[in-house]
C-alpha positions as CSV (number, residue, x, y, z in Angstrom):
1,M,-2.2,-50.0,-6.7
2,V,-5.1,-50.1,-9.1
3,R,-7.3,-53.2,-9.5
4,P,-7.3,-54.1,-13.2
5,G,-10.9,-55.3,-13.6
6,N,-11.8,-57.3,-16.7
7,A,-9.0,-55.9,-18.9
8,L,-6.5,-58.0,-17.1
9,M,-6.2,-61.1,-19.3
10,G,-7.3,-59.2,-22.4
11,G,-4.5,-56.8,-22.0
12,L,-1.9,-59.3,-21.1
13,A,-3.0,-61.7,-23.9
14,G,-1.0,-59.4,-26.2
15,L,2.3,-60.2,-24.5
16,G,5.0,-62.5,-25.9
17,A,6.8,-62.7,-29.2
18,A,4.7,-62.4,-32.3
19,W,4.6,-65.2,-34.8
20,Q,6.7,-64.4,-37.9
21,L,6.6,-66.1,-41.3
22,D,9.6,-68.4,-41.8
23,P,12.1,-66.7,-44.2
24,R,12.2,-69.9,-46.1
25,V,8.5,-70.1,-46.6
26,S,8.4,-66.4,-47.5
27,F,11.1,-66.9,-50.1
28,W,9.6,-69.9,-51.8
29,Q,6.1,-68.3,-51.9
30,N,7.4,-65.4,-53.9
31,P,9.3,-66.7,-57.0
32,K,8.6,-63.4,-58.8
33,A,11.1,-61.7,-56.5
34,W,13.9,-64.1,-57.6
35,P,16.7,-63.0,-59.8
36,D,16.7,-63.9,-63.5
37,N,18.6,-66.7,-65.0
38,T,21.4,-65.9,-67.4
39,K,22.8,-67.7,-70.5
40,A,25.6,-69.1,-68.5
41,C,24.0,-69.7,-65.1
42,I,20.6,-70.7,-63.6
43,F,19.4,-69.4,-60.3
44,S,19.5,-72.1,-57.7
45,G,15.8,-71.6,-56.8
46,H,14.7,-72.4,-60.3
47,A,17.3,-75.2,-60.5
48,I,16.0,-76.9,-57.3
49,Q,12.5,-77.0,-58.7
50,E,13.7,-78.4,-62.0
51,Y,15.9,-80.9,-60.3
52,G,13.2,-82.1,-58.0
53,K,10.9,-82.8,-60.9
54,H,13.7,-84.6,-62.7
55,L,14.9,-86.7,-59.8
56,I,11.7,-87.5,-57.9
57,G,9.2,-87.2,-60.8
58,E,5.4,-87.0,-60.1
59,S,6.1,-87.3,-56.3
60,W,7.8,-84.0,-56.3
61,S,5.9,-80.9,-55.3
62,D,7.1,-77.3,-55.1
63,E,4.9,-77.1,-51.9
64,S,7.6,-79.1,-50.1
65,A,9.8,-76.0,-50.0
66,R,6.9,-73.9,-48.8
67,T,5.9,-76.2,-45.9
68,T,5.8,-74.5,-42.5
69,L,7.4,-76.8,-39.9
70,T,5.2,-77.0,-36.8
71,N,6.2,-78.2,-33.4
72,S,4.5,-80.3,-30.7
73,L,2.9,-78.7,-27.7
74,P,3.9,-79.1,-24.0
75,E,1.9,-82.0,-22.5
76,K,1.1,-80.2,-19.2
77,L,-1.1,-77.1,-19.3
78,T,0.0,-74.5,-16.7
79,V,-0.5,-70.8,-16.1
80,Y,3.2,-70.2,-16.9
81,M,2.9,-71.7,-20.4
82,E,4.3,-69.6,-23.2
83,R,1.5,-67.5,-24.8
84,E,2.3,-68.8,-28.3
85,S,1.8,-72.4,-27.3
86,L,-1.4,-71.6,-25.4
87,I,-2.9,-69.6,-28.3
88,R,-1.9,-72.3,-30.8
89,G,-3.4,-75.1,-28.7
90,V,-6.7,-73.3,-28.3
91,E,-6.8,-72.5,-32.0
92,L,-6.3,-76.2,-32.8
93,L,-9.1,-77.2,-30.4
94,R,-11.4,-74.6,-31.9
95,S,-10.7,-75.6,-35.5
96,H,-11.3,-79.3,-35.0
97,S,-14.2,-81.3,-33.7
98,T,-13.1,-81.6,-30.1
99,A,-14.7,-81.6,-26.6
100,Y,-13.4,-78.0,-26.2
101,S,-15.0,-76.7,-29.4
102,M,-18.3,-78.3,-28.5
103,R,-18.2,-76.7,-25.0
104,M,-17.4,-73.3,-26.5
105,A,-20.3,-73.6,-28.9
106,E,-22.7,-74.1,-26.0
107,K,-21.2,-71.5,-23.7
108,D,-23.0,-68.2,-23.0
109,F,-20.3,-65.6,-23.2
110,S,-22.6,-62.9,-21.9
111,S,-22.8,-64.4,-18.4
112,P,-20.6,-63.1,-15.6
113,D,-17.4,-65.0,-15.2
114,P,-17.3,-66.9,-11.8
115,I,-13.6,-66.0,-11.3
116,F,-13.3,-62.4,-12.5
117,G,-16.8,-61.4,-11.4
118,Q,-17.5,-59.9,-14.8
119,R,-17.7,-61.2,-18.3
120,N,-14.6,-63.3,-19.0
121,P,-11.9,-60.8,-20.2
122,L,-10.6,-63.4,-22.7
123,H,-13.7,-62.6,-24.8
124,S,-12.9,-59.2,-26.3
125,A,-15.9,-58.7,-28.5
126,E,-19.1,-57.5,-26.9
127,D,-21.2,-60.3,-28.5
128,G,-18.5,-63.0,-27.8
129,S,-17.5,-63.2,-31.4
130,D,-13.8,-63.5,-32.3
131,S,-13.2,-64.4,-28.7
132,F,-10.3,-66.4,-27.4
133,G,-12.4,-68.7,-25.4
134,D,-12.1,-70.3,-21.9
135,F,-8.8,-71.9,-20.8
136,P,-9.1,-75.6,-21.7
137,S,-9.0,-78.4,-19.1
138,Q,-6.0,-80.7,-18.9
139,K,-8.1,-83.4,-20.6
140,E,-9.1,-81.0,-23.4
141,W,-5.5,-79.9,-23.7
142,S,-4.4,-83.5,-24.3
143,E,-6.5,-83.4,-27.5
144,A,-4.6,-80.3,-28.7
145,C,-1.3,-82.1,-28.0
146,E,-2.4,-85.1,-30.2
147,I,-3.5,-82.8,-33.0
148,A,-0.3,-80.8,-32.8
149,M,1.8,-84.0,-32.9
150,R,0.0,-85.2,-36.1
151,E,0.5,-81.8,-37.7
152,S,4.2,-81.8,-36.8
153,E,4.7,-85.3,-38.3
154,E,2.8,-84.3,-41.5
155,S,4.8,-81.1,-41.9
156,W,8.1,-83.0,-41.6
157,S,6.9,-85.5,-44.2
158,K,6.1,-82.7,-46.6
159,Y,9.3,-80.9,-46.0
160,R,11.6,-83.9,-46.2
161,P,11.9,-84.2,-50.1
162,F,13.0,-80.5,-50.3
163,A,15.5,-80.9,-47.5
164,M,17.0,-84.1,-48.9
165,L,17.3,-82.5,-52.4
166,C,19.1,-79.5,-50.9
167,L,21.5,-81.7,-49.0
168,R,22.2,-83.6,-52.2
169,L,23.0,-80.5,-54.2
170,S,25.2,-79.0,-51.5
171,R,27.3,-82.1,-51.5
172,L,27.6,-82.1,-55.3
173,C,28.9,-78.5,-55.0
174,R,31.3,-79.6,-52.3
175,D,32.6,-82.4,-54.4
176,G,33.1,-80.1,-57.5
177,E,30.5,-82.0,-59.6
178,L,28.1,-79.0,-59.6
179,L,29.7,-75.6,-60.2
180,S,28.2,-72.6,-58.3
181,A,28.5,-68.9,-58.4
182,T,27.1,-65.9,-56.4
183,R,25.7,-62.5,-57.4
184,P,25.1,-59.5,-55.2
185,R,21.3,-59.2,-54.4
186,V,21.3,-55.6,-55.8
187,G,22.8,-56.9,-59.1
188,G,26.2,-57.2,-60.7
189,A,28.7,-59.7,-61.9
190,L,28.5,-63.4,-61.2
191,T,31.5,-64.7,-59.2
192,A,32.5,-68.4,-59.4
193,L,32.7,-70.2,-56.0
194,D,35.4,-72.7,-55.1
195,S,34.1,-76.1,-54.0
196,S,35.7,-75.5,-50.5
197,C,33.0,-72.9,-49.8
198,W,30.6,-75.8,-49.5
199,N,32.7,-77.9,-47.2
200,Y,31.1,-77.2,-43.9
201,E,28.2,-78.7,-41.9
202,H,24.6,-77.7,-42.8
203,A,25.7,-76.0,-46.0
204,W,22.5,-77.3,-47.5
205,L,20.5,-74.7,-45.4
206,R,21.7,-72.0,-47.8
207,F,19.1,-73.3,-50.2
208,E,16.3,-72.4,-47.8
209,S,16.6,-68.9,-49.2
210,C,19.1,-69.6,-52.0
211,R,21.7,-67.1,-50.7
212,M,25.0,-67.1,-48.9
213,N,27.9,-65.0,-47.7
214,P,30.6,-65.5,-50.4
215,V,33.3,-64.3,-48.0
216,P,34.5,-66.3,-45.0
217,P,32.9,-67.1,-42.6
218,H,30.6,-68.6,-45.2
219,A,28.0,-69.5,-42.5
220,S,27.1,-65.9,-41.8
221,K,23.4,-65.3,-41.7
222,S,23.5,-61.5,-42.0
223,D,21.2,-60.4,-44.8
224,N,23.7,-57.6,-45.6
225,D,26.5,-60.2,-46.3
226,Q,24.5,-62.6,-48.5
227,H,24.4,-63.0,-52.2
228,W,22.2,-65.0,-54.5
229,I,23.4,-68.5,-55.4
230,F,23.5,-69.7,-59.0
231,F,24.6,-72.9,-60.7
232,E,26.7,-73.0,-63.9
233,R,24.2,-74.1,-66.5
234,A,26.5,-76.6,-68.3
235,S,27.3,-78.5,-65.0
236,F,23.7,-78.4,-64.0
237,E,22.5,-79.8,-67.3
238,K,25.1,-82.5,-67.1
239,L,23.7,-83.4,-63.7
240,L,20.2,-83.8,-65.1
241,A,21.6,-86.0,-67.8
242,D,23.5,-88.3,-65.4
243,E,21.9,-90.9,-63.3
244,R,23.3,-90.6,-59.8
245,P,23.3,-93.2,-57.0
246,S,21.5,-92.2,-53.8
247,G,24.7,-92.6,-51.7
248,A,24.5,-92.8,-47.9
249,Q,20.7,-92.1,-47.8
250,D,20.3,-93.2,-44.2
251,A,23.1,-91.0,-42.9
252,D,21.9,-88.1,-45.1
253,E,18.3,-88.4,-43.7
254,Q,19.6,-88.4,-40.2
255,A,21.7,-85.3,-40.8
256,V,18.6,-83.5,-42.1
257,S,16.3,-84.9,-39.4
258,D,18.6,-83.7,-36.6
259,R,18.6,-80.2,-38.0
260,V,14.8,-80.2,-38.5
261,E,14.2,-81.2,-34.9
262,K,16.1,-78.1,-33.8
263,K,14.1,-75.9,-36.1
264,K,10.9,-77.4,-34.9
265,S,11.4,-75.8,-31.5
266,T,11.2,-72.3,-33.0
267,A,8.9,-73.1,-35.9
268,G,9.7,-70.1,-38.0
269,R,9.6,-67.4,-35.2
270,K,12.1,-65.3,-33.4
271,R,12.1,-65.6,-29.7
272,R,12.9,-63.1,-27.0
273,P,15.1,-64.6,-24.2
274,H,12.4,-66.2,-22.0
275,L,10.3,-63.1,-21.7
276,E,7.1,-65.2,-22.1
277,L,8.1,-67.0,-19.0
278,V,7.4,-64.1,-16.6
279,T,4.0,-63.2,-18.1
280,G,2.2,-65.9,-16.1
281,E,3.7,-64.6,-12.9
282,L,2.9,-61.0,-14.0
283,I,-0.8,-62.0,-14.5
284,R,-0.9,-63.4,-11.0
285,I,0.7,-60.4,-9.4
286,V,-1.5,-57.8,-11.2
287,H,-4.7,-59.8,-10.6
288,F,-4.2,-60.1,-6.9
289,E,-2.2,-56.9,-6.1
290,G,-3.3,-54.5,-8.8
291,I,-1.3,-52.4,-11.3
292,P,1.8,-50.8,-9.8
293,D,2.4,-47.1,-10.5
294,S,5.5,-46.1,-12.5
295,M,7.6,-45.6,-9.4
296,S,7.4,-49.3,-8.5
297,H,8.2,-50.7,-12.0
298,H,11.8,-51.3,-11.0
299,E,10.8,-53.2,-7.9
300,L,8.3,-55.3,-9.9
301,A,11.0,-56.0,-12.6
302,R,13.4,-57.1,-9.9
303,R,10.8,-59.3,-8.3
304,L,10.0,-61.0,-11.6
305,S,13.7,-61.5,-12.4
306,E,14.3,-63.1,-9.0
307,W,11.2,-65.3,-9.4
308,A,12.4,-66.5,-12.8
309,M,15.8,-67.5,-11.4
310,E,14.4,-69.1,-8.3
311,I,11.6,-71.1,-9.9
312,H,12.9,-71.8,-13.4
313,G,16.6,-71.2,-13.2
314,R,16.4,-68.5,-15.9
315,D,18.6,-65.4,-15.7
316,I,16.4,-62.6,-17.1
317,P,18.0,-59.2,-16.5
318,V,16.0,-56.7,-14.4
319,G,16.7,-54.1,-17.1
320,T,15.2,-56.2,-19.8
321,I,12.0,-56.7,-17.8
322,R,11.9,-53.1,-16.7
323,Y,12.2,-51.9,-20.4
324,H,9.1,-53.9,-21.4
325,L,6.9,-53.3,-18.4
326,P,5.3,-50.0,-19.6
327,S,4.2,-51.5,-22.9
328,W,3.0,-54.6,-21.1
329,L,0.9,-52.7,-18.6
330,S,-0.4,-49.9,-20.8
331,P,-3.4,-51.8,-22.0
332,L,-4.6,-52.1,-18.4
333,Q,-4.3,-48.4,-17.6
334,S,-7.7,-47.6,-19.1
335,E,-9.3,-49.5,-16.3
336,E,-8.1,-47.0,-13.7
């Protein structure tokens, strides 16, 4: 076994799933990549923006569709917290006037760390710049939770007009009052859609990226199966000319709100199956026992898998952990 020295936390800080831009946000930020309108049809992305301005007026903003939904943070700070939540919490504390940011401004990062015996490995730069900072206290973490909660509520408030508009349009398509069509993303003929294609729960989510699978099952999310969504221009212009009642607004808002609450938990990123969960335990093992050689990786993976099941009730396959161990531990090998 090799003692890891001060690269321990710096190396393991890179573990966990990477944040990825929400496909919805990416789509609405890049309208130049949208397909062109035709004489007979208007692309749904352009139509949504036009309909929002018509229906909501000055209160409408195209930024609503580009809003990144953020989630709240776990209230209790532990060593087993997911890396993404920890990093986000610390970034919030550092970017606002908090007790943590003031403490970090006064801290001398060149001093030996009392725990590791060397300069804190969370500070990767020699002069302390661009460093991660110390782990916050529970009291400091509570400030991060409050900031995250405010940001989460603000993001939902900004996103809501877009979501409600999409729900309204999907129901108009379902009821046959707005005619729709699809076109392959590579180009080709426009194909009219039957209104029954919109008769399923959460059909409004198609407008997050304005594409769908025109062949059953219509809810498929595979990019290879999805075509661009268009509206027949005549039916869309009639919609703009007609004044429409709001309908069951409360029920509609609850339907959208329920879906958003589920999306908040992932906040625009793809998760690995609880892999972040074992990194805290891996940190503890490597810190106290050292880095295992390659012959003991299977044993370490089995130990982590058993720990996850016993402590957290999570079934993480040994093979999955074993597959990732070399890349997890490689940043630490330079300390041998």
